N, C-alpha and C positions, 0 to 999 in steps of 0.2 A: 570346314569349320563347324563347330558345335556351339550351341547356346548354353550359357550358364547364367540363368536369370538372376538378376540382383534382387535380394529380398525387399528392398525399398529403393525408390529413386533418391539418389544422393542429393544433399542440399548444395546450394551454390557455394563454392569455396570463398573464404573470407576476403582474400585479395581480389578475386574477380568481382565480388559484390561491391567492395569499397571503391574500386576504380571505376566500375560501370556507373555507380550512382553519382560519383563525382563528375564523370564525363557527360552524363545525361540528367542534369538537374531538373529539367522541365519534363522529364519522362521520355519513354521510348516504347515502341510496340513490343519488342521482345521482353523488356523488363516488366511491362504491364501484364502481358499474358502469363508470364511465369508466376507473378505474384497473385493473379486472379484465378487462373485455371490450374496451376501446378504444371507438371510435365506433360499433361494430356495423354501421352502414351505410356505403356509399360512393356517390359520384355515378354510377358506372358502372351500378349496378343500376337507375337510372331514366332512362337515356339515351334509350330509345325513346319516352318520354313527351314529348319536346321536339323541335321542328324544328331543323335545322342552322343556320338564320339567325334573327336577331332579337336583341332586347335580352337581356343576361345574366340568367339566372333566379337566384332565391334558392337556395342550396345545398339540394338535395333530401334529402341525408342528415340535415340538421338538421331539416327539416320532418317526416321520418319519425320521428325521435326525439321531437319535440314531440308527435306523434300518440300515441305510446306513453304518454308521461307524461300526456297529456290523458285518455286512457281509464283510466289507472290512478287518476287523481284525480277522475274524473267531471266534467270541465270542458267547457264549450262551446267552440266555435272562438274566439270573442272572448276568453273567459277564458284560454284557452291562449296566445293571442298576447300578452295582457297579462302573463302570467307570464314569458314570454321577456324582456320589457322590465324586469320588476321583481324577479325572483327570482335570487339569486346562485347557488344550487345548479343551477338550470337553465342559467345562463350557463356554469358550469363544465363541465357535460356537453356543451354545444354548442360549447365553445371560443370564446366570444364575449367581446369587450371589455366592460368595465363600462358604457361609454357607448353600446353598440350599440343602435339604436332598434328592432330586431326587424323584423317584417313585418306585412303586412295579413292578417287572419284568413281571408280568402277563399282563400288559397293552400294551405290544409291538405287540401282535399277530394280531391286527386289522388293521395295517397300512402298510402292505407289498404290497398291490395290486396296488397302484397308484404312487409308487416311481419312476419307470422308466419314465413314461410320464412326471412327473413334472421336473425331471432332464433334460430331452430332451427339454422341454419348456424353461427352464432357459438358456440352451445352444443356442437355437434358438433365444431367445431374445437378447443374447449377440453376435449374428452374427456368431456363430461357427458351425451352422448346417443349411443346406439348403435341400430343396426337389429336386427331379429329378436329383440327383447326381448318383454316382456309389457306389454300395453296393455289399457285398458278404456274403454268408451263408454257414455254415457247422454245423455238429452235433457231439455230443459225448454221451457216455452212462453215466447214473446215477444209482448207486447201491441203491436199496431200503434199508430202515432202518429196515430190518427184517432178520432173520436167514434163510439160505438155508435149505429146508426140503426135504427129500425124500418122496416117495409116501405114505408110511405107517405113517411116522411122520405127514404128511399133514392131513391125515384122522383123526388120533387121536387128533391132536392139534385143528383141526376145531371143532370137537365135544366138546372138553374141553373148547374152547373159548365160544361156545354157552351156555354151562352149567354155566359158570361163569357169563355171561351177564344175563341169566335168574335168577340166584341166587340174583342178585341185584334188578331186576324188580319184580319178583314174588317168593320170597323165600318159602312161605307156600305151594304154588301150587307145586313147584318142590320137596319139601321135601316129599310130599305125593306120588309123582310119582316115584322118583329115588330109585331103589333097593340099598341095601348096597354095592353090588359089584361095582357099579359105582364110589363110593368114593375111593375105592382102585384102580380102573382102570384109573380114570381121575382126581384124586386129585392132582397129580404132573405133571410137564411138561413131555411130552412124551419123550423128548430127555434125561431126567434124569432117565428114567425107563430102565430096562433091558428087551428088547423085545425078544420074542422067536426067536431062530435061524431059518434059512431058512429051510423050510420043512413043514410037516403037522401041526406042532404047530403054526407056523407063519400064515399059511393059515387060521387056525381056529381062530386065534386072529383077523385077518382082517375081517373075516365074522362076528365075534361077534361085532366088532366096527360098521360095517355096520348095523347090526340088532339093536343095541342100538340107532344109529342115526335115523333110520326109526321109531323106537318106540317113540322117542322124537318128531319127526315131526308129526306123527299121533296124538299124544296127543295134540300138539299145534293146529292142525286142527280140533280137536273134540269139542264137546259142553263143556262149562264150562272152557275152556282154557282162560287165561287172554289175552285180545287183545294187551296190551302193550308188553307182552313177544313175541307174535307171530310176531309183527312188528319190532322187534329188528334187526339192521343190521347184527349182528352175526348169527342170525337165517336165514336171507336171504342168507348169505354166505354158511351156512350149507346146505341149499336146493340146491344151485348151485353145490357145491362140490359133494354131494351125487348123484345128477342127472348125473353128468359126470363120476363118478367112480364106481357106483354100478348099477347092474341090479336086479330087484325085482320080485320074484315069489309070486303073491298075493294068490295063492291057497295053496302053500306049507307052512308048519309051523314048526318051531323048538320048542323043549321043553324048559323048564327052565324059562318061564316068571313069573312075579310077580303076585300074586293073581290069579293063574290059567291061566293068559294070555300067549299066545305063540307069540313071535315076528315073523315077516314075514321072510321067507327065502330070503337071498340076496346072490349075488355072485359078485366078482370083475369083472368089465368090462376089456376085454383085451385091452391093450394100447401098440402100437408099437412105442417104443422110447418116447422121450420127444419132442413133436411137439411144434412149436411156436404159436399155436392157442390161442384162448381165454380161457386159463386155469388159474384158481386162483392158485397162488403159495404159499400164506400164508394167514391164516385167519385174520391176523393183518394188512394186507395191501392188500385189495381186488383189487386194481387197478394195482399193480405191475405185470409185465408179463416177461416171459422168452424169450430170443432171442439168437441166435447164428449167429455171423457175422465175417467174415474174420478170422476164427480160434479162435475166442473169444466168450465166452458165459457168460451171466449174467442175473440176475433177477432184474427188476427195470423199468427204464424209459429212454427216449431219450430227450435231450434238443437241440433245434436248435437256434443258435445265428446268428443274422443278424447285420452287422456293416457297417458303411460308410468306404470308402477307397479313398476319394477325396484328391488330393494334396492341401497343404496349409491350412489344417484344422485337428483338432484332430479326430482320428478314434473312433467314439462313437457307442456303441451297441444300436441299435434302437428297437430290438424286441427279446424276448426270448419266444420260443414256446416249451412247454413240453408235451410229449405224452407217453403213455405206450410203453414199449420197442418193442412190436410186430407190431407197426405202422410203415410202411416203409416210407422212406424219401419222395418218390414221392407223397405220400398221403397228404403232408403238403404244397406243393408249392402254391396252390391256397389260402389256409388259410393264409399263410404268406403274400402273395401279398395283400389280402383283408385287413389284419390287418395294413399293412404299408399304404395302401390307406386311411383307416379310420383315421389314425393319420396325414394325409397330408404329409407323408414322402415316398411315392412310388418313387423308383429309375427310372432312364432312362435305366441303364444297371445293371443287376443282375448277378453276377458271382457265379456259383455253380458247384459242381462236377457231375459226370454222374448219380449218384443216383437220382438227382432231375430233370433230363432232359428226356423228351419224346416228341413225335411229338405233342400230345395234349397240353402239357404244353407250348411248344414254341408258338403255335397258340393262346391259351387263354391268355397268358401273354401279347402278343402284342395287341390282339383285346379288351380285357376287361380292361387292366391297362396301356396300352402303354409302356410296359416294354420289353426291349430286354433281353431275358434270354440267358446268355452266358455260355456254358459248352459243354463238349464232349458228343456227342450222343452215345447211347449204341451201341456196336459193332454189326454188322450184323451177323445173324446166317446162318448156312448151310456150307456144306463141301467146297463150292466154295471159301468162304472167308478165309479158312485155307490152300488152295492149290495155290501155285504160278502158275500164268498163266491161272487160271480158270476164267470163266465168272461169276462174281457176278451180283446182281441186279443193281448195279450202272453202269454197262457197257451197259445196255439196254436203248434205247431212247423212252420216253413216249410222245405220241401225245395226249394230253388230249381232245382237241377239236374233233378229229376223233375217240377217244376211241380205240387207237391202239398202239402197242408197236413194235419196231423194234430191232432185236437182233444184236449183233456185226457183224454177217456174212451177214446182210442185209435182213433176212427173216422177214416178217410181221406176227403178231399174228393172230389167227383165232377165238379167243373167249375172251369176255370181260364181266364179270358178277360182279355185286355189291351185297354185303351182309353186315350185321351188326353183329358183335360179341358182346355178352353180356358184356364182360369185356373190350375189347379194342376198341369198336366202329366200325364205318364204314370202310370197306376194299373193295378192288377190286381184283378179281382173273383173271389172264391173262393166256391163254393157247395157245400154238403153235401147228401147224399141225405136227402129228407124222411123216408123210411122209417127210416133210422138215428136221426134226431133224435126222431121220434115214439116210438120204442121205448126211448130213452135215459132212465134215471131222473134224470139231471141236467139234463133239458131246461128246467125252471123257472129254473135258474141260468144258462142259456145263451142261450135265445131265447124270445120271446113270440109268434113268428109261428105262424099256424094254417095247416096244409096245406103248409108249405114248411120247408126246413131252414135252418140257420144260414148266414148270408152274411157274408163279410168283404171289406172294401175295403182293399187294401194299396198303399202307394207302390211305385215301382220298387225293384229290389234294392239299389242303392247308397243310395238315400234311406232305405229301411227299415233297413238295417244301420247307417247313420249315426245315425238316431234312436235305435235300440236301444243303441248304444254311448254316446250322450250321456246317456240315461236311466240306464244302468248306472253310469256314472261319477258322476252326481249322487247315487246311493244309497250311495257309499262315503265313508268319513271323509276320505280324501285329496281326493276331488272336492269335498266341501263346504268344506274349508279353502281350496282353490284358488278356488272361486267366491266365497267370502266377501271376497276382495280387491277384488271389483267395487264394493263399497259405498263405497270411497274416492272414487270419481268423483262421488258425490253431494255430498261436501264441496267439490269443485271447482266444481260448479254453484252451491252455496250461496255460495261466495266470489265467483263471477262476478255473481250476483244482488245480494248484499248489499253487496259492496265495489266493484263495477265497473259497476253499472247495467245488467246484462244483461237484466233482466226487461222493460224498456220500450224499444221501438225509438226511436232518436233521429231517424230519417229515415223517409221513405216509399218504398215499393217494395222488392222482393226483393233487387235488386242492392245497394242502399245498406245495407239491413239485414244482408245477408250480409257486407259490409265491416265493419260494426260488430262482428259476431261475430268476425271475423278479428282486428280491432284489439284487442278485449277479450281474446282468447286470448293475443295477443302481450304485452299489458300484464300479464296474470296470470303469464306466464313471466318477465317482467322482475322482478316482485316476488318470485317464487320463486327466481330466480337470486341476487338480493340476500340472501334469507334463507339460501340455501345457503352463500354466501361468508362470511357472518357467523356461521354455525353456529347459527342461530336454530331451535330445535326446533319441530316441529309442535304446534299447540295441541291439547290433548285434547278429546274430546267433552264438551260441557257437560252436566252433570247437575244438576237442581234439588236443593235441600236436602231437600225432602220425598221425592223419589225416592231420594236417597242414603241416607236414614234406613232405607228398607226393604231396601236392598242388603245 
């Protein structure tokens, strides 16, 4: 299909407008947004998605609007396409005749990447959005659209998925390779099979699955193997899973191979628990990862939502950043700031929780983006911070110019050395004279070391001063009031989860799940713009009757 951009967005047909206004005398979201914002999208924004030649495509600005409404109401692609044919309010927003037959549901998938940016542009053009304001960010978990698998199910299902993919790409080659036992062993879902009970039989089953997988991989790497089959994504997943879970003895051989071949000996690698590392959790979504956080564990993704929180304007979601679940929040701060800067929407103040705050983030946000990152610094470590009356690192006075530190009892340091940690960057190690510490009456409150003085590890000067300033602001009444505004983003996440289906991924893979986050953010903005135009107030925080009685 090719795109033939319309010179201007068509007006709403007279019959559609007349019947829609008669049906919705008290107003309607679609009617209101069409009247206030116009069509929001235009065909030019999607021109690079289409070739210059071919049959005319369905108007992409309409498909983009349908996607917004779809995510706002939690509809599937088929349900959204049916709503275009059946609902008068949708026809009004899309400027369609009453008899318009709509389109096939499969056309929706290409229009989810640019929705958020265009909605924000419409809000900016309407004076509802400004740069260098105040913003806040928080994250929530997204459950992958796959079944939870234990280790044995993962191994069997990964091999089964690879066999199914190769059957489509090279059926004749696989037919000649696969022994008859494979059809019985991998013909059905592993979860539907009765696996051997714990013990020698189950161990033998796992070893057999490993040997079968290695035999398939060896054949795909050998001469005469179809190149298309070897390059399949399911085969790449099989290689990664087998490399992580199996050890191979190239010299040892088991019996029972086909045509006199003996598959290589394999054994299951020992795994201590379920670590949050880069482990594939399902062959059907190779991007989903496992994570345990605050007593909760899941397999899937994390989505970070950033919204405005300026007074006198609607709170709009500016950025939706989706990552595998095992990516920590701190790893996304710079990416979020860079994305906001590229949109021309970088804030002056950015409110976040402690997971996003570190000394490096405070410094880089200020130097690279002129952003004041506001949030509680992570608590200091060491027994001194947990003991009342003990001397923590904050009680020491640092003279950066003289490269010296003075303790609360007035003793000066005797050593100052700089080093760079591969993970946390440049640091300074400060040492005090053991003679001063041994003779000091406050030693029990300062250090428990025997035969050596107190030692301090400090970040570089910029980082140290940034952390100190952040902690000092958090201790003031003004700083606490400023940070309290961050809590509002939790309501946005609740709205996305409860009202827009953000908790569960509709699709598989990081790219598609990321587009779901973007479309959800755009749909939230659509809803909030309608509330702003109708002057609908924000709902108060719900309090149970029993809790209210105690207030």
